[in-house]
C-alpha positions as CSV (number, residue, x, y, z in Angstrom):
1,M,-32.7,19.3,30.4
2,K,-30.8,22.8,31.0
3,N,-31.9,24.2,33.7
4,F,-32.4,28.0,34.5
5,F,-28.8,28.5,35.4
6,Q,-27.5,27.2,32.0
7,F,-29.7,28.9,29.9
8,L,-28.7,32.3,31.7
9,T,-25.2,31.4,30.6
10,E,-26.2,30.8,26.9
11,S,-25.1,33.7,24.5
12,A,-28.5,34.8,22.6
13,A,-27.6,32.8,19.3
14,Q,-27.8,29.5,21.3
15,Q,-30.7,30.9,23.2
16,A,-32.5,31.8,19.6
17,A,-31.4,28.5,18.1
18,R,-32.9,26.7,21.2
19,L,-36.1,28.6,20.7
20,G,-36.0,28.1,17.0
21,L,-35.9,31.9,15.9
22,E,-34.5,33.4,13.0
23,G,-31.8,35.9,12.5
24,D,-32.1,38.5,10.2
25,G,-28.2,39.4,10.5
26,H,-28.8,42.6,12.4
27,G,-29.5,41.5,15.9
28,G,-33.0,41.0,15.2
29,W,-35.0,37.5,15.8
30,Y,-38.3,36.6,14.4
31,K,-40.6,33.6,15.0
32,D,-42.4,32.6,11.8
33,G,-41.6,35.4,10.0
34,E,-42.6,37.7,13.1
35,F,-40.2,40.2,15.2
36,V,-40.0,39.0,18.7
37,A,-36.4,39.6,20.2
38,K,-33.4,41.2,19.4
39,T,-29.8,41.1,20.8
40,D,-28.7,43.1,23.6
41,K,-25.3,43.1,25.4
42,G,-24.9,39.9,23.9
43,R,-28.1,38.5,25.6
44,L,-32.0,38.4,23.8
45,K,-34.8,40.9,24.6
46,F,-38.0,40.0,23.8
47,Y,-41.0,41.9,22.5
48,N,-44.6,41.1,22.1
49,K,-46.5,42.2,18.6
50,R,-48.3,44.8,19.9
51,Q,-45.0,47.3,21.5
52,K,-45.2,50.8,20.6
53,V,-42.4,53.1,20.6
54,G,-42.3,55.4,23.2
55,Q,-45.0,53.7,25.1
56,Q,-45.4,51.6,28.0
57,D,-45.7,47.8,26.7
58,P,-49.2,46.7,26.6
59,P,-50.8,43.6,28.7
60,Q,-48.8,40.5,27.0
61,T,-51.2,37.4,26.0
62,D,-50.9,34.0,27.2
63,K,-49.6,33.0,24.1
64,E,-46.9,36.1,24.2
65,K,-46.1,34.9,27.8
66,N,-45.3,31.6,26.8
67,L,-43.0,32.9,24.2
68,S,-41.7,35.5,26.5
69,H,-41.3,33.3,29.4
70,S,-39.6,30.6,27.3
71,T,-36.3,30.6,29.4
72,S,-38.3,28.3,32.4
73,A,-39.2,26.0,29.5
74,P,-37.9,22.8,29.3
75,A,-35.1,22.1,26.0
76,P,-35.8,20.1,23.2
77,E,-34.1,16.6,23.8
78,Q,-30.6,16.7,22.5
79,P,-29.9,14.1,20.3
80,A,-27.4,11.7,22.0
81,A,-23.9,12.6,22.2
82,Q,-22.2,11.0,19.3
83,Q,-19.0,8.7,20.2
84,A,-15.8,9.9,19.2
85,P,-14.4,8.6,15.7
86,A,-12.2,6.2,15.7
87,Q,-8.4,7.0,15.5
88,E,-6.6,7.4,12.3
89,G,-3.3,5.7,11.7
90,P,-1.4,3.8,13.6
91,P,-1.6,3.5,17.0
92,A,0.7,5.4,19.5
93,V,3.5,3.8,20.9
94,E,6.4,5.0,22.9
95,K,9.6,4.7,20.8
96,T,12.5,3.1,23.2
97,K,14.4,1.9,20.0
98,G,16.5,3.6,17.2
99,T,16.5,2.0,13.6
100,L,15.9,-1.5,12.6
101,T,17.6,-2.6,9.5
102,V,15.2,-4.8,7.2
103,A,15.9,-7.5,4.3
104,F,12.9,-8.5,2.6
105,G,12.8,-11.4,-0.1
106,R,12.0,-14.8,-1.5
107,F,15.3,-16.3,-1.3
108,N,14.0,-18.9,-3.7
109,P,16.2,-20.6,-3.6
110,P,19.3,-18.8,-1.9
111,T,22.3,-18.5,-3.6
112,T,25.6,-16.9,-3.1
113,G,24.2,-13.6,-4.4
114,H,21.8,-13.9,-0.9
115,E,25.0,-13.9,0.9
116,K,26.1,-10.6,-0.4
117,L,22.5,-8.6,0.6
118,L,22.9,-10.3,3.5
119,D,26.4,-9.0,4.4
120,T,25.4,-6.0,3.2
121,V,22.5,-5.9,5.5
122,A,24.7,-6.3,8.5
123,A,27.3,-3.6,7.7
124,N,24.4,-1.0,6.8
125,S,22.6,-1.9,10.4
126,D,23.1,0.5,13.4
127,D,24.7,-1.8,16.4
128,G,24.4,-5.0,14.6
129,D,20.1,-4.4,14.8
130,Y,18.7,-6.4,12.0
131,I,16.8,-8.8,10.8
132,I,16.3,-11.4,7.3
133,I,12.8,-11.9,6.5
134,P,12.1,-14.6,3.9
135,S,8.3,-14.4,2.3
136,R,6.3,-16.8,2.5
137,S,5.5,-17.0,-1.4
138,Q,5.4,-21.0,-3.0
139,D,4.1,-22.5,-6.0
140,K,5.5,-25.1,-7.5
141,K,7.6,-22.4,-10.8
142,K,8.9,-19.6,-9.3
143,N,8.7,-20.5,-6.0
144,P,9.5,-24.1,-4.9
145,L,10.9,-24.0,-1.5
146,D,8.4,-23.5,0.9
147,A,9.3,-20.9,3.8
148,D,10.5,-23.4,6.8
149,T,13.0,-25.4,4.3
150,K,14.2,-22.2,3.4
151,V,15.0,-20.8,6.6
152,S,16.5,-24.1,7.5
153,V,19.1,-24.0,4.3
154,M,19.3,-20.5,4.7
155,R,20.6,-20.8,8.1
156,Q,23.2,-23.4,7.2
157,M,24.3,-21.5,4.4
158,F,24.6,-18.5,6.4
159,P,25.7,-19.5,9.7
160,Q,26.9,-16.1,10.3
161,H,23.5,-14.8,10.3
162,S,21.4,-17.6,11.4
163,E,20.2,-15.9,14.4
164,R,18.7,-13.0,12.4
165,I,16.8,-15.2,9.8
166,V,12.9,-14.6,11.0
167,N,10.9,-17.7,10.7
168,D,7.5,-15.9,11.4
169,P,4.0,-16.9,9.5
170,Q,2.7,-13.3,10.1
171,N,5.5,-11.5,7.7
172,R,3.9,-12.2,4.8
173,T,4.5,-8.6,3.0
174,I,6.6,-6.2,3.4
175,F,3.6,-4.2,5.3
176,D,3.5,-7.4,8.1
177,V,7.2,-6.5,9.3
178,L,7.1,-2.7,9.3
179,K,3.9,-2.7,11.3
180,K,5.5,-5.3,13.8
181,A,8.7,-3.1,13.9
182,H,6.6,-0.1,14.8
183,M,4.5,-2.1,17.6
184,D,8.0,-2.9,18.9
185,G,8.9,0.7,19.4
186,Y,11.5,1.6,16.6
187,A,11.9,5.1,15.8
188,N,13.1,4.4,12.2
189,V,13.4,1.4,9.7
190,R,15.5,1.0,6.8
191,I,15.0,-1.4,4.3
192,V,18.1,-3.1,1.9
193,G,17.6,-4.6,-1.1
194,G,18.2,-5.0,-4.5
195,A,18.8,-1.9,-6.8
196,D,15.9,-3.2,-8.9
197,R,13.8,-2.7,-6.4
198,Q,14.7,0.1,-4.6
199,K,12.6,2.7,-6.4
200,E,9.5,0.5,-5.6
201,F,9.6,-0.3,-2.4
202,D,10.8,3.6,-1.5
203,K,7.8,4.6,-3.0
204,L,5.6,1.9,-1.4
205,V,6.5,2.1,2.1
206,N,6.7,5.9,2.6
207,N,3.3,6.2,1.4
208,Y,1.9,4.3,4.3
209,N,4.4,5.9,6.6
210,G,1.5,7.3,9.0
211,K,-1.3,5.1,7.8
212,M,-0.5,1.9,9.0
213,Y,3.2,2.6,10.8
214,Q,4.3,5.3,12.2
215,F,8.6,6.1,11.8
216,D,10.2,9.3,11.9
217,N,11.9,8.4,8.8
218,V,11.3,5.1,6.4
219,E,15.0,4.4,4.2
220,V,15.6,2.3,1.4
221,R,18.9,1.5,0.8
222,S,20.5,-0.5,-2.8
223,A,22.4,-3.8,-2.0
224,G,24.1,-3.2,-5.1
225,D,23.5,-3.9,-9.0
226,R,23.5,-7.0,-10.5
227,D,25.6,-8.4,-13.9
228,P,23.3,-10.9,-15.0
229,D,26.0,-12.3,-17.8
230,S,28.2,-12.1,-15.0
231,D,29.4,-16.1,-13.8
232,D,30.4,-15.2,-10.4
233,V,28.7,-13.9,-6.8
234,E,27.7,-10.6,-9.1
235,G,25.8,-12.4,-11.5
236,M,23.9,-15.4,-9.1
237,S,20.6,-15.3,-9.2
238,A,17.8,-17.5,-7.4
239,S,16.6,-18.0,-11.3
240,K,19.7,-19.2,-12.6
241,Q,19.5,-21.5,-9.8
242,R,15.8,-22.4,-10.5
243,K,16.7,-22.6,-14.5
244,A,20.1,-25.3,-13.2
245,A,17.7,-27.5,-11.4
246,A,15.3,-27.9,-14.0
247,E,17.6,-28.5,-16.8
248,N,19.3,-30.9,-14.0
249,N,22.8,-29.3,-14.1
250,F,23.9,-30.2,-10.6
251,D,27.4,-28.8,-11.9
252,A,26.1,-25.0,-12.7
253,F,23.6,-25.6,-9.3
254,Y,26.2,-26.1,-7.3
255,K,28.5,-22.8,-8.4
256,G,25.4,-20.6,-6.7
257,V,26.1,-22.2,-3.4
258,P,28.3,-21.1,-1.1
259,S,31.4,-22.8,0.6
260,T,29.8,-23.3,4.0
261,M,27.1,-25.7,2.6
262,S,28.4,-29.7,1.7
263,K,27.7,-30.8,-1.5
264,K,25.5,-33.8,-0.1
265,A,23.4,-30.6,1.3
266,A,23.5,-28.8,-2.4
267,R,22.5,-32.2,-3.9
268,E,19.9,-32.9,-1.8
269,M,18.6,-29.1,-1.8
270,F,19.0,-29.6,-5.9
271,N,16.7,-32.5,-6.0
272,N,13.9,-31.2,-3.5
273,I,13.7,-27.9,-6.0
274,R,13.4,-30.3,-9.1
275,L,10.5,-32.6,-6.9
276,A,8.9,-29.3,-6.2
277,M,8.7,-27.9,-9.2
278,N,7.4,-31.2,-10.6
279,V,10.0,-31.4,-13.4
280,A,9.2,-34.7,-14.2
281,E,5.6,-33.5,-16.3
282,G,7.4,-31.3,-18.1
283,W,8.1,-27.3,-17.6
284,N,8.3,-24.0,-19.4
285,M,11.2,-21.3,-18.9
286,W,8.7,-18.4,-18.8
287,E,7.1,-19.9,-15.9
288,I,9.9,-20.5,-13.7
289,S,12.4,-17.9,-14.9
290,P,11.1,-15.3,-16.8
291,L,13.8,-13.1,-17.3
292,F,15.7,-16.2,-19.7
293,D,12.6,-16.5,-21.5
294,W,10.6,-13.0,-21.5
295,K,9.0,-13.7,-25.1
296,N,7.2,-16.5,-24.2
297,L,6.0,-14.8,-21.0
298,R,5.3,-11.8,-23.0
299,E,3.3,-13.7,-25.8
300,N,1.2,-16.1,-23.1
301,Y,0.2,-12.3,-21.3
302,V,-0.8,-11.1,-24.6
303,K,-3.2,-13.9,-25.8
304,K,-4.5,-13.5,-22.3
305,N,-3.6,-16.7,-21.2
306,I,-2.0,-15.4,-17.8
307,F,-2.9,-12.7,-15.8
308,N,-6.4,-11.6,-16.6
309,I,-8.6,-9.0,-15.3
310,G,-10.8,-10.4,-12.1
311,E,-7.8,-12.8,-11.4
312,I,-5.9,-12.7,-8.0
313,V,-1.9,-12.3,-8.0
314,E,0.9,-11.9,-5.6
315,N,3.5,-9.6,-6.0
316,L,6.6,-11.5,-5.6
317,N,9.0,-8.3,-4.2
318,H,6.8,-7.0,-1.2
319,G,4.3,-10.0,-0.7
320,L,1.3,-7.9,-1.2
321,V,-1.7,-10.1,-2.7
322,G,-4.4,-8.3,-4.9
323,R,-7.3,-8.8,-7.8
324,I,-6.2,-7.6,-11.2
325,I,-8.4,-4.4,-12.2
326,R,-6.2,-3.5,-15.4
327,R,-3.8,-4.9,-17.9
328,G,-1.0,-2.7,-19.2
329,A,1.2,-3.2,-21.4
330,N,3.8,-5.4,-19.3
331,H,2.2,-4.8,-16.0
332,L,-0.9,-5.0,-13.8
333,I,-2.8,-2.6,-11.7
334,C,-4.1,-4.6,-8.4
335,V,-6.4,-3.6,-5.4
336,T,-6.1,-5.5,-2.1
337,E,-8.9,-6.5,0.1
338,D,-7.4,-3.6,2.1
339,N,-8.0,-0.9,-0.9
340,I,-4.2,-0.8,-1.7
341,M,-3.7,0.0,-5.2
342,F,-0.5,-1.7,-6.5
343,K,1.4,-1.6,-10.0
344,S,3.7,-4.6,-10.7
345,W,5.3,-5.6,-13.8
346,I,4.3,-9.5,-15.1
347,K,7.7,-10.8,-14.4
348,D,7.1,-9.9,-10.3
349,V,3.4,-11.7,-10.1
350,N,2.1,-14.9,-9.9
351,E,-1.3,-16.6,-9.4
352,S,-2.2,-16.5,-6.2
353,K,-3.9,-20.4,-4.3
354,M,-7.2,-17.5,-3.4
355,P,-10.3,-18.4,-5.3
356,N,-10.7,-16.3,-8.7
357,V,-13.9,-14.1,-8.8
358,A,-17.1,-15.4,-10.2
359,P,-17.9,-15.5,-13.7
360,K,-21.0,-13.1,-12.7
361,D,-19.0,-10.8,-11.4
362,R,-16.0,-10.3,-14.0
363,A,-17.9,-7.9,-16.1
364,A,-18.7,-5.4,-12.9
365,I,-14.8,-5.8,-12.6
366,N,-14.4,-5.2,-16.1
367,A,-16.9,-2.1,-16.0
368,R,-14.8,-0.6,-13.0
369,A,-11.5,-1.2,-14.7
370,K,-12.7,0.4,-17.7
371,N,-14.5,3.6,-15.7
372,I,-11.1,4.0,-14.0
373,F,-9.2,4.2,-17.0
374,K,-11.3,6.6,-18.6
375,K,-10.8,9.1,-15.8
376,D,-7.2,8.3,-16.3
377,L,-7.3,9.6,-19.9
378,K,-8.9,13.2,-19.0
379,G,-5.8,13.6,-17.0
380,T,-7.6,13.1,-13.3
381,E,-5.3,10.9,-11.0
382,V,-7.8,8.2,-9.4
383,G,-8.0,8.6,-5.7
384,V,-10.2,8.8,-3.2
385,N,-13.4,9.5,-4.4
386,E,-12.6,7.8,-7.3
387,Q,-11.9,4.5,-5.9
388,K,-12.9,3.9,-2.7
389,N,-10.4,5.3,-0.6
390,T,-7.9,3.2,-2.6
391,E,-4.6,4.4,-2.7
392,V,-2.8,4.8,-5.9
393,S,0.6,3.6,-7.1
394,G,1.6,3.9,-10.6
395,V,2.5,6.4,-13.8
396,P,1.2,9.5,-14.6
397,A,-1.8,9.8,-16.4
398,D,-0.3,11.2,-19.5
399,Q,2.2,8.0,-20.2
400,R,-0.6,4.8,-19.0
401,L,-2.0,5.2,-22.7
402,I,-1.4,1.8,-24.2
403,G,-0.2,2.4,-28.0
404,T,0.8,6.0,-27.9
405,D,4.8,7.4,-28.2
406,A,4.2,8.8,-24.6
407,H,3.7,5.4,-23.4
408,F,6.1,3.5,-24.9
409,K,8.9,5.7,-24.2
410,Y,7.9,5.3,-20.5
411,V,8.2,2.0,-20.6
412,K,11.2,1.8,-22.9
413,S,13.3,4.1,-20.1
414,L,12.5,1.6,-17.2
415,V,14.4,-1.2,-19.2
416,P,17.7,-1.8,-18.3
417,G,19.9,-1.0,-21.4
418,S,17.5,0.8,-23.2
419,D,18.8,3.3,-25.8
420,W,16.3,5.5,-25.4
421,G,17.8,9.1,-23.9
422,K,20.9,8.7,-25.7
423,Q,18.9,8.9,-29.1
424,F,17.5,12.2,-27.7
425,I,21.1,13.4,-26.7
426,N,23.0,12.1,-29.8
427,K,19.6,13.7,-32.3
428,Y,21.3,17.5,-30.9
429,R,24.9,16.4,-30.4
430,K,24.8,16.0,-34.5
431,K,23.6,19.5,-34.7
């Protein structure tokens, strides 16, 4: 309840609002359509309805007195004070450290190519402040080694980096790593990875700077291009090692192992991979090493044998797990439980062990995906209003329509070795 002194300190507008008066915009105030007061020197001046200009005010009725002397009346109950809105974004942390350099990858299995990556991470770090984070992804085909085994093998393979190889079950995604770095007081983060993933990581991690973590600068650097046709370290990859293990070709497998690892230890890892992949029951190249059997991967995708709407998949590059809401030509649009939308090429995802959506809910998800797609065709970007605070990651709306020349050109431009662009240049060069 306001006391008399509080009422006196109120402005005319505040008093009028409290008394339920309506203003005419010119200083006059009305009650039930009847003029009762006006603003005079910032204060309310009250009048009774029988006042005549140039004459003394007539005596007020009891009703008029109640209106005029309402200054002493108790104020209507005010609603309880609302709680201050919850703080948006990451918690404030004092930045006591400089730049943390990070490598986040599958390393399944680790190879001589990864040795080059780790050396590059160390060379790009400030004062040797860097960490290596093996992902927690595990399955029979693309990720046969569990996280604990990977860490043990990597520390044996790369002893110069052993103390920097982190085995933390909480680091399931690149976001988990960055949030921890934020809480540890780092001002900046530098991520080093393969050239083929640089663009994907750069867009993803910078989109969420200030929302999930806060750094002055988030930088993504390339560890160099790969040459899949090379027989040396430049062409070595985990895909080649899994292929060699599936084909029971230990000689080829051993070429991808660093010299720091004994032949006996390499043979043991080789056998463990074959056992985890369950090669005795048969295997498909497109499942274990999609890069070497893209045709069959694509065929199974088109036939909807894999990666259907409503299913849950994991992106093997950054670790995000989401439900599929749209199928593209060679990519998927997925949404996490935290309403983070991300795009993944079909070669970079795996079916998650999490349960799939119930059949009764599949129709709703399908309808939702179609609605989003329709909005995209209109040229509107799927954003906060359309997707319930879902963050957007993908290609421009005018390049998403499957079957159009625009979409074909866009997809073709992303394929290494594509001749698109060269054709355009040569066309006008001839003229």
